[in-house]
FILUM-791201 format. One record per residue: x, y, z of N, C-alpha, C, O, CB in turn; residue in one letter. Coordinates in nm, 3 decimals, decimal comma. Glycine has a CB too. Layout:
<sites>
<site <X; Y; Z>; <X; Y; Z>; <X; Y; Z>; <X; Y; Z>; <X; Y; Z>; "A">
...
</sites>
This chain:
<sites>
<site <0,092; -0,091; 0,028>; <-0,005; 0,027; -0,022>; <0,069; 0,159; -0,007>; <0,144; 0,189; 0,086>; <-0,148; 0,037; 0,066>; "X">
<site <0,046; 0,210; -0,083>; <0,145; 0,334; -0,090>; <0,059; 0,418; 0,009>; <-0,058; 0,390; 0,035>; <0,172; 0,411; -0,256>; "X">
<site <0,162; 0,577; 0,088>; <0,150; 0,627; 0,157>; <0,205; 0,777; 0,143>; <0,321; 0,776; 0,184>; <0,178; 0,554; 0,229>; "X">
<site <0,166; 0,909; 0,101>; <0,189; 0,998; 0,100>; <0,124; 1,120; 0,150>; <0,018; 1,176; 0,119>; <0,211; 0,990; 0,022>; "X">
<site <0,205; 1,142; 0,224>; <0,183; 1,262; 0,315>; <0,290; 1,413; 0,255>; <0,412; 1,403; 0,239>; <0,235; 1,198; 0,492>; "X">
<site <0,219; 1,531; 0,233>; <0,290; 1,629; 0,220>; <0,276; 1,786; 0,311>; <0,165; 1,799; 0,362>; <0,274; 1,637; 0,090>; "X">
<site <0,349; 1,873; 0,331>; <0,277; 1,954; 0,419>; <0,324; 2,126; 0,249>; <0,416; 2,168; 0,179>; <0,379; 1,956; 0,656>; "X">
<site <0,184; 2,149; 0,277>; <0,185; 2,226; 0,171>; <0,159; 2,392; 0,251>; <0,116; 2,492; 0,194>; <0,061; 2,165; 0,055>; "X">
<site <0,188; 2,382; 0,356>; <0,204; 2,531; 0,490>; <0,274; 2,608; 0,391>; <0,194; 2,696; 0,358>; <0,322; 2,510; 0,673>; "X">
<site <0,381; 2,622; 0,325>; <0,453; 2,633; 0,210>; <0,381; 2,762; 0,131>; <0,437; 2,871; 0,123>; <0,451; 2,488; 0,128>; "X">
<site <0,235; 2,731; 0,068>; <0,208; 2,777; -0,041>; <0,168; 2,873; -0,024>; <0,112; 2,917; -0,125>; <0,148; 2,723; -0,108>; "X">
<site <0,165; 2,963; 0,092>; <0,128; 3,078; 0,164>; <0,199; 3,143; 0,099>; <0,144; 3,220; 0,020>; <0,139; 3,094; 0,301>; "X">
<site <0,382; 3,140; 0,105>; <0,460; 3,236; 0,091>; <0,415; 3,191; -0,092>; <0,353; 3,270; -0,163>; <0,636; 3,228; 0,178>; "X">
<site <0,442; 3,112; -0,120>; <0,441; 3,089; -0,321>; <0,335; 3,185; -0,348>; <0,351; 3,265; -0,440>; <0,382; 2,900; -0,406>; "X">
<site <0,210; 3,187; -0,268>; <0,109; 3,260; -0,290>; <0,114; 3,407; -0,293>; <0,054; 3,492; -0,360>; <0,031; 3,224; -0,212>; "X">
<site <0,202; 3,411; -0,201>; <0,210; 3,588; -0,123>; <0,321; 3,655; -0,204>; <0,325; 3,778; -0,196>; <0,267; 3,599; 0,076>; "X">
<site <0,440; 3,574; -0,302>; <0,484; 3,604; -0,350>; <0,526; 3,605; -0,518>; <0,612; 3,666; -0,582>; <0,516; 3,588; -0,279>; "X">
<site <0,420; 3,507; -0,555>; <0,401; 3,486; -0,705>; <0,317; 3,480; -0,744>; <0,308; 3,496; -0,866>; <0,437; 3,408; -0,760>; "X">
<site <0,158; 3,444; -0,638>; <0,033; 3,519; -0,689>; <-0,020; 3,381; -0,672>; <0,048; 3,279; -0,664>; <0,025; 3,607; -0,851>; "X">
<site <-0,130; 3,390; -0,667>; <-0,269; 3,226; -0,661>; <-0,218; 3,176; -0,794>; <-0,190; 3,057; -0,780>; <-0,504; 3,267; -0,676>; "X">
<site <-0,196; 3,213; -0,904>; <-0,220; 3,174; -1,032>; <-0,080; 3,000; -1,053>; <-0,080; 2,882; -1,087>; <-0,183; 3,353; -1,149>; "X">
<site <0,036; 3,140; -0,988>; <0,127; 3,011; -0,926>; <0,124; 2,959; -0,883>; <0,150; 2,845; -0,921>; <0,195; 2,989; -0,886>; "X">
<site <0,096; 2,981; -0,774>; <0,041; 2,857; -0,691>; <-0,048; 2,746; -0,722>; <-0,027; 2,631; -0,685>; <-0,017; 2,899; -0,599>; "X">
<site <-0,121; 2,774; -0,772>; <-0,251; 2,695; -0,831>; <-0,165; 2,599; -0,978>; <-0,200; 2,488; -1,018>; <-0,407; 2,842; -0,897>; "X">
<site <-0,054; 2,681; -1,030>; <0,013; 2,561; -1,107>; <0,130; 2,457; -1,066>; <0,180; 2,357; -1,119>; <0,063; 2,619; -1,216>; "X">
<site <0,157; 2,550; -0,910>; <0,284; 2,460; -0,916>; <0,149; 2,354; -0,788>; <0,230; 2,270; -0,749>; <0,501; 2,556; -0,838>; "X">
<site <0,086; 2,336; -0,753>; <0,004; 2,224; -0,710>; <-0,043; 2,133; -0,773>; <-0,063; 2,022; -0,726>; <-0,081; 2,252; -0,664>; "X">
<site <-0,076; 2,178; -0,930>; <-0,073; 2,108; -1,013>; <-0,006; 2,038; -1,068>; <-0,047; 1,924; -1,089>; <-0,096; 2,137; -1,057>; "X">
<site <0,126; 2,079; -1,113>; <0,264; 1,958; -1,092>; <0,233; 1,838; -0,982>; <0,198; 1,721; -0,994>; <0,422; 2,046; -1,021>; "X">
<site <0,268; 1,937; -0,851>; <0,279; 1,817; -0,777>; <0,185; 1,744; -0,719>; <0,207; 1,640; -0,656>; <0,345; 1,832; -0,695>; "X">
<site <0,067; 1,799; -0,741>; <-0,028; 1,698; -0,770>; <-0,007; 1,574; -0,893>; <-0,031; 1,454; -0,879>; <-0,144; 1,779; -0,801>; "X">
<site <0,034; 1,628; -0,990>; <0,039; 1,533; -1,100>; <0,165; 1,428; -1,047>; <0,134; 1,315; -1,009>; <0,071; 1,618; -1,257>; "X">
<site <0,231; 1,448; -1,047>; <0,382; 1,409; -0,955>; <0,319; 1,296; -0,890>; <0,316; 1,177; -0,922>; <0,456; 1,538; -0,823>; "X">
<site <0,277; 1,349; -0,806>; <0,251; 1,220; -0,661>; <0,110; 1,107; -0,731>; <0,112; 0,984; -0,727>; <0,165; 1,337; -0,451>; "X">
<site <-0,002; 1,193; -0,790>; <-0,090; 1,087; -0,893>; <0,004; 0,959; -0,928>; <-0,020; 0,840; -0,906>; <-0,137; 1,171; -1,057>; "X">
<site <0,145; 1,030; -1,002>; <0,234; 0,911; -1,052>; <0,308; 0,798; -1,003>; <0,353; 0,698; -1,059>; <0,312; 0,952; -1,098>; "X">
<site <0,309; 0,844; -0,864>; <0,397; 0,776; -0,785>; <0,293; 0,679; -0,644>; <0,330; 0,642; -0,532>; <0,513; 0,911; -0,725>; "X">
<site <0,191; 0,668; -0,697>; <0,104; 0,606; -0,617>; <-0,036; 0,480; -0,705>; <-0,115; 0,522; -0,790>; <0,040; 0,749; -0,539>; "X">
<site <-0,033; 0,363; -0,667>; <-0,049; 0,286; -0,717>; <-0,166; 0,289; -0,733>; <-0,227; 0,286; -0,626>; <-0,003; 0,209; -0,683>; "X">
<site <-0,280; 0,298; -0,892>; <-0,478; 0,246; -0,854>; <-0,527; 0,215; -0,791>; <-0,633; 0,272; -0,765>; <-0,551; 0,171; -0,888>; "X">
<site <-0,486; 0,099; -0,717>; <-0,574; -0,014; -0,597>; <-0,558; 0,107; -0,464>; <-0,636; 0,119; -0,369>; <-0,460; -0,222; -0,548>; "X">
<site <-0,442; 0,185; -0,490>; <-0,412; 0,251; -0,342>; <-0,483; 0,375; -0,341>; <-0,484; 0,435; -0,234>; <-0,251; 0,283; -0,307>; "X">
<site <-0,561; 0,441; -0,471>; <-0,653; 0,533; -0,444>; <-0,738; 0,566; -0,376>; <-0,809; 0,467; -0,389>; <-0,692; 0,544; -0,493>; "X">
<site <-0,813; 0,657; -0,281>; <-0,891; 0,630; -0,210>; <-1,021; 0,817; -0,279>; <-0,999; 0,938; -0,271>; <-0,799; 0,598; -0,027>; "X">
<site <-1,111; 0,755; -0,324>; <-1,217; 0,853; -0,488>; <-1,328; 0,857; -0,383>; <-1,350; 0,796; -0,278>; <-1,281; 0,735; -0,698>; "X">
<site <-1,390; 0,953; -0,451>; <-1,516; 1,009; -0,430>; <-1,618; 0,996; -0,527>; <-1,654; 1,100; -0,583>; <-1,502; 1,133; -0,408>; "X">
<site <-1,677; 0,879; -0,562>; <-1,772; 0,828; -0,617>; <-1,809; 0,899; -0,754>; <-1,783; 0,835; -0,856>; <-1,870; 0,825; -0,524>; "X">
<site <-1,886; 1,069; -0,773>; <-1,889; 1,158; -0,840>; <-1,782; 1,240; -0,893>; <-1,800; 1,347; -0,952>; <-1,952; 1,206; -0,793>; "X">
<site <-1,628; 1,164; -0,859>; <-1,525; 1,187; -0,957>; <-1,457; 1,319; -0,918>; <-1,374; 1,358; -1,000>; <-1,584; 1,191; -1,105>; "X">
<site <-1,474; 1,393; -0,816>; <-1,461; 1,588; -0,769>; <-1,333; 1,555; -0,707>; <-1,273; 1,658; -0,678>; <-1,603; 1,687; -0,628>; "X">
<site <-1,279; 1,463; -0,679>; <-1,138; 1,408; -0,583>; <-1,031; 1,380; -0,727>; <-0,910; 1,380; -0,706>; <-1,177; 1,212; -0,463>; "X">
<site <-1,068; 1,365; -0,831>; <-0,987; 1,305; -0,893>; <-0,952; 1,401; -0,982>; <-1,046; 1,471; -1,019>; <-1,025; 1,189; -0,937>; "X">
<site <-0,827; 1,429; -1,036>; <-0,768; 1,536; -1,152>; <-0,770; 1,525; -1,276>; <-0,753; 1,614; -1,359>; <-0,648; 1,560; -1,149>; "X">
<site <-0,807; 1,325; -1,304>; <-0,840; 1,287; -1,437>; <-0,944; 1,289; -1,442>; <-0,973; 1,251; -1,555>; <-0,806; 1,185; -1,488>; "X">
<site <-1,061; 1,317; -1,367>; <-1,185; 1,292; -1,385>; <-1,242; 1,169; -1,387>; <-1,348; 1,183; -1,448>; <-1,213; 1,340; -1,473>; "X">
<site <-1,236; 1,116; -1,371>; <-1,265; 0,908; -1,328>; <-1,356; 1,004; -1,237>; <-1,351; 1,095; -1,155>; <-1,098; 0,745; -1,226>; "X">
<site <-1,466; 0,898; -1,329>; <-1,578; 0,926; -1,212>; <-1,658; 0,732; -1,240>; <-1,616; 0,670; -1,338>; <-1,726; 1,119; -1,270>; "X">
<site <-1,760; 0,666; -1,153>; <-1,845; 0,606; -1,101>; <-1,714; 0,519; -1,155>; <-1,606; 0,560; -1,113>; <-2,010; 0,606; -1,130>; "X">
<site <-1,710; 0,407; -1,239>; <-1,712; 0,258; -1,245>; <-1,533; 0,301; -1,296>; <-1,446; 0,216; -1,273>; <-1,856; 0,158; -1,377>; "X">
<site <-1,504; 0,403; -1,348>; <-1,396; 0,409; -1,398>; <-1,276; 0,435; -1,311>; <-1,158; 0,424; -1,344>; <-1,411; 0,488; -1,486>; "X">
<site <-1,333; 0,478; -1,176>; <-1,260; 0,453; -1,056>; <-1,208; 0,256; -1,022>; <-1,273; 0,152; -1,017>; <-1,378; 0,523; -0,929>; "X">
<site <-1,094; 0,284; -1,010>; <-1,060; 0,108; -0,983>; <-1,129; 0,068; -0,854>; <-1,124; 0,129; -0,747>; <-0,877; 0,066; -0,959>; "X">
<site <-1,194; -0,043; -0,879>; <-1,240; -0,160; -0,777>; <-1,225; -0,088; -0,641>; <-1,300; -0,004; -0,593>; <-1,140; -0,312; -0,784>; "X">
<site <-1,090; -0,150; -0,582>; <-1,016; -0,153; -0,452>; <-1,036; 0,018; -0,449>; <-1,137; 0,049; -0,386>; <-0,835; -0,231; -0,454>; "X">
<site <-1,000; 0,073; -0,475>; <-1,005; 0,259; -0,465>; <-1,189; 0,286; -0,403>; <-1,207; 0,379; -0,324>; <-0,974; 0,358; -0,692>; "X">
<site <-1,269; 0,229; -0,432>; <-1,417; 0,212; -0,434>; <-1,416; 0,152; -0,302>; <-1,436; 0,210; -0,195>; <-1,487; 0,120; -0,558>; "X">
<site <-1,395; 0,049; -0,319>; <-1,444; -0,050; -0,172>; <-1,316; 0,081; -0,062>; <-1,373; 0,163; 0,010>; <-1,365; -0,318; -0,184>; "X">
<site <-1,254; 0,081; -0,064>; <-1,145; 0,159; -0,006>; <-1,214; 0,300; 0,089>; <-1,232; 0,329; 0,207>; <-1,040; 0,211; -0,145>; "X">
<site <-1,230; 0,343; -0,007>; <-1,352; 0,451; 0,007>; <-1,414; 0,458; 0,149>; <-1,397; 0,533; 0,244>; <-1,477; 0,413; -0,096>; "X">
<site <-1,504; 0,331; 0,121>; <-1,592; 0,350; 0,206>; <-1,599; 0,291; 0,281>; <-1,689; 0,319; 0,360>; <-1,675; 0,357; 0,183>; "X">
<site <-1,503; 0,154; 0,315>; <-1,412; 0,115; 0,392>; <-1,396; 0,206; 0,574>; <-1,445; 0,208; 0,687>; <-1,288; 0,133; 0,284>; "X">
<site <-1,271; 0,279; 0,475>; <-1,214; 0,420; 0,541>; <-1,307; 0,475; 0,585>; <-1,323; 0,423; 0,695>; <-1,146; 0,521; 0,462>; "X">
<site <-1,409; 0,576; 0,564>; <-1,514; 0,627; 0,579>; <-1,592; 0,611; 0,666>; <-1,654; 0,700; 0,724>; <-1,558; 0,618; 0,507>; "X">
<site <-1,605; 0,397; 0,703>; <-1,676; 0,399; 0,799>; <-1,608; 0,384; 0,921>; <-1,671; 0,374; 1,027>; <-1,762; 0,319; 0,782>; "X">
<site <-1,452; 0,381; 0,913>; <-1,337; 0,344; 1,009>; <-1,387; 0,490; 1,051>; <-1,491; 0,509; 1,115>; <-1,153; 0,301; 0,954>; "X">
<site <-1,310; 0,578; 1,011>; <-1,323; 0,755; 1,063>; <-1,412; 0,735; 1,144>; <-1,380; 0,707; 1,260>; <-1,373; 0,887; 0,956>; "X">
<site <-1,569; 0,744; 1,099>; <-1,714; 0,762; 1,148>; <-1,702; 0,699; 1,300>; <-1,735; 0,762; 1,401>; <-1,836; 0,674; 1,041>; "X">
<site <-1,655; 0,573; 1,300>; <-1,757; 0,492; 1,404>; <-1,580; 0,477; 1,496>; <-1,594; 0,400; 1,591>; <-1,877; 0,290; 1,321>; "X">
<site <-1,432; 0,530; 1,488>; <-1,369; 0,582; 1,567>; <-1,346; 0,658; 1,602>; <-1,260; 0,652; 1,690>; <-1,320; 0,572; 1,572>; "X">
<site <-1,409; 0,815; 1,558>; <-1,402; 0,947; 1,603>; <-1,264; 1,005; 1,573>; <-1,172; 0,940; 1,524>; <-1,434; 0,953; 1,749>; "X">
<site <-1,260; 1,113; 1,601>; <-1,127; 1,234; 1,647>; <-1,086; 1,270; 1,737>; <-1,138; 1,221; 1,837>; <-1,128; 1,342; 1,625>; "X">
<site <-1,003; 1,345; 1,754>; <-0,981; 1,434; 1,884>; <-1,112; 1,604; 1,912>; <-1,136; 1,666; 2,015>; <-0,784; 1,494; 1,855>; "X">
<site <-1,165; 1,626; 1,762>; <-1,309; 1,685; 1,766>; <-1,394; 1,686; 1,746>; <-1,475; 1,776; 1,721>; <-1,337; 1,737; 1,749>; "X">
<site <-1,402; 1,504; 1,758>; <-1,581; 1,433; 1,727>; <-1,586; 1,340; 1,813>; <-1,508; 1,326; 1,907>; <-1,628; 1,351; 1,568>; "X">
<site <-1,678; 1,273; 1,787>; <-1,707; 1,217; 1,916>; <-1,738; 1,109; 1,818>; <-1,806; 1,146; 1,722>; <-1,822; 1,284; 2,034>; "X">
<site <-1,695; 0,957; 1,820>; <-1,721; 0,851; 1,769>; <-1,867; 0,822; 1,709>; <-1,940; 0,837; 1,807>; <-1,685; 0,771; 1,858>; "X">
<site <-1,948; 0,789; 1,599>; <-2,061; 0,768; 1,572>; <-2,093; 0,631; 1,610>; <-1,995; 0,559; 1,626>; <-2,083; 0,799; 1,451>; "X">
<site <-2,222; 0,574; 1,630>; <-2,235; 0,429; 1,662>; <-2,263; 0,344; 1,501>; <-2,282; 0,395; 1,390>; <-2,379; 0,410; 1,784>; "X">
<site <-2,256; 0,187; 1,545>; <-2,257; 0,156; 1,425>; <-2,393; 0,187; 1,300>; <-2,398; 0,204; 1,178>; <-2,228; 0,028; 1,450>; "X">
<site <-2,465; 0,184; 1,380>; <-2,596; 0,261; 1,285>; <-2,602; 0,404; 1,232>; <-2,665; 0,440; 1,132>; <-2,722; 0,265; 1,367>; "X">
<site <-2,535; 0,473; 1,302>; <-2,516; 0,631; 1,242>; <-2,431; 0,583; 1,155>; <-2,490; 0,529; 1,062>; <-2,453; 0,765; 1,339>; "X">
<site <-2,301; 0,581; 1,145>; <-2,231; 0,510; 1,019>; <-2,240; 0,455; 0,925>; <-2,143; 0,452; 0,849>; <-2,183; 0,456; 1,024>; "X">
<site <-2,370; 0,381; 0,891>; <-2,400; 0,299; 0,814>; <-2,547; 0,383; 0,801>; <-2,629; 0,317; 0,738>; <-2,382; 0,144; 0,863>; "X">
<site <-2,575; 0,459; 0,827>; <-2,683; 0,548; 0,780>; <-2,632; 0,640; 0,722>; <-2,695; 0,673; 0,621>; <-2,767; 0,598; 0,870>; "X">
<site <-2,494; 0,731; 0,754>; <-2,462; 0,795; 0,647>; <-2,402; 0,774; 0,536>; <-2,370; 0,864; 0,458>; <-2,423; 0,860; 0,672>; "X">
<site <-2,371; 0,590; 0,510>; <-2,282; 0,584; 0,374>; <-2,425; 0,529; 0,278>; <-2,431; 0,531; 0,155>; <-2,114; 0,447; 0,381>; "X">
<site <-2,546; 0,476; 0,386>; <-2,659; 0,514; 0,301>; <-2,678; 0,613; 0,210>; <-2,689; 0,626; 0,088>; <-2,740; 0,532; 0,364>; "X">
<site <-2,680; 0,679; 0,314>; <-2,706; 0,831; 0,282>; <-2,644; 0,897; 0,149>; <-2,702; 0,950; 0,055>; <-2,647; 0,914; 0,401>; "X">
<site <-2,522; 0,878; 0,171>; <-2,396; 0,878; 0,094>; <-2,379; 0,791; -0,040>; <-2,283; 0,808; -0,116>; <-2,294; 0,834; 0,186>; "X">
<site <-2,475; 0,699; -0,062>; <-2,428; 0,613; -0,164>; <-2,469; 0,678; -0,252>; <-2,533; 0,783; -0,241>; <-2,463; 0,479; -0,171>; "X">
<site <-2,434; 0,617; -0,362>; <-2,447; 0,744; -0,581>; <-2,321; 0,845; -0,527>; <-2,202; 0,837; -0,555>; <-2,691; 0,918; -0,634>; "X">
<site <-2,381; 0,931; -0,451>; <-2,318; 1,054; -0,466>; <-2,137; 1,035; -0,445>; <-2,044; 1,060; -0,522>; <-2,394; 1,158; -0,350>; "X">
<site <-2,143; 0,970; -0,279>; <-1,978; 0,991; -0,231>; <-1,914; 0,842; -0,273>; <-1,795; 0,824; -0,300>; <-1,956; 1,026; -0,031>; "X">
<site <-2,027; 0,730; -0,271>; <-1,952; 0,611; -0,274>; <-2,035; 0,534; -0,386>; <-2,143; 0,583; -0,419>; <-1,941; 0,535; -0,123>; "X">
<site <-1,997; 0,430; -0,440>; <-1,988; 0,337; -0,535>; <-2,175; 0,306; -0,498>; <-2,181; 0,263; -0,383>; <-1,844; 0,200; -0,507>; "X">
<site <-2,278; 0,314; -0,543>; <-2,410; 0,250; -0,495>; <-2,434; 0,125; -0,431>; <-2,502; 0,104; -0,330>; <-2,483; 0,238; -0,589>; "X">
<site <-2,346; 0,016; -0,526>; <-2,381; -0,064; -0,523>; <-2,283; -0,129; -0,436>; <-2,325; -0,240; -0,403>; <-2,413; -0,093; -0,627>; "X">
<site <-2,176; -0,104; -0,390>; <-2,151; -0,149; -0,294>; <-2,124; -0,077; -0,136>; <-2,047; -0,107; -0,044>; <-2,070; -0,207; -0,343>; "X">
<site <-2,229; 0,037; -0,155>; <-2,186; 0,082; -0,049>; <-2,292; 0,019; 0,009>; <-2,274; -0,020; 0,125>; <-2,158; 0,221; -0,032>; "X">
<site <-2,453; -0,011; -0,067>; <-2,556; -0,103; -0,069>; <-2,503; -0,245; 0,029>; <-2,558; -0,282; 0,133>; <-2,588; -0,137; -0,237>; "X">
<site <-2,367; -0,318; -0,046>; <-2,369; -0,466; -0,022>; <-2,265; -0,424; 0,133>; <-2,282; -0,510; 0,218>; <-2,287; -0,589; -0,181>; "X">
<site <-2,178; -0,326; 0,173>; <-2,108; -0,328; 0,213>; <-2,216; -0,303; 0,363>; <-2,204; -0,388; 0,451>; <-2,002; -0,256; 0,146>; "X">
<site <-2,329; -0,174; 0,389>; <-2,443; -0,172; 0,443>; <-2,455; -0,374; 0,536>; <-2,432; -0,421; 0,647>; <-2,564; -0,120; 0,289>; "X">
<site <-2,509; -0,428; 0,393>; <-2,609; -0,533; 0,418>; <-2,529; -0,624; 0,508>; <-2,571; -0,696; 0,599>; <-2,667; -0,607; 0,281>; "X">
<site <-2,359; -0,599; 0,449>; <-2,256; -0,711; 0,528>; <-2,259; -0,693; 0,678>; <-2,263; -0,778; 0,766>; <-2,090; -0,693; 0,483>; "X">
<site <-2,258; -0,537; 0,686>; <-2,216; -0,530; 0,811>; <-2,329; -0,492; 0,926>; <-2,310; -0,440; 1,036>; <-2,109; -0,436; 0,806>; "X">
<site <-2,460; -0,537; 0,862>; <-2,589; -0,517; 0,942>; <-2,629; -0,703; 0,978>; <-2,710; -0,777; 1,034>; <-2,732; -0,415; 0,822>; "X">
<site <-2,528; -0,702; 0,915>; <-2,545; -0,917; 0,879>; <-2,462; -0,977; 1,003>; <-2,449; -1,099; 1,016>; <-2,431; -1,002; 0,680>; "X">
</sites>
C-alpha cells in the first residue's frame, strides 16, 4: 500500500510572492507527480469523481479504491477524532447509505451496509 503525506503550508509563501495562479500551477504539477507515484488500487476516491484530477468517475475509478473509500469512511466515523466523538455503528451505516450514489459506489455501499448489519 502506498502512503503519501506532504506539507503544503509553504504554499502561502508562494501565493504571497508569486500570486495565486503560480501557486495553483505548482500544486497541479505536484499533484501530477504524486499521482504517478501511487498505485491505482491505493487511491481513495469519491464516486462522483470530484477528487480525481483525471476526471475519473463511477466505474472508471478502480474497484479497490471504491471499496477502500467506504471502509475508510466507516472507520473514521466509528473511531472518532480528537475533535469529534465516534458515531455508533448504526449512525455510520446510515451515513454511508445516505451518501451512496454520490460519495460512494451505490452497489458497493449497499453491499457493505448489508454485510455490516448481518
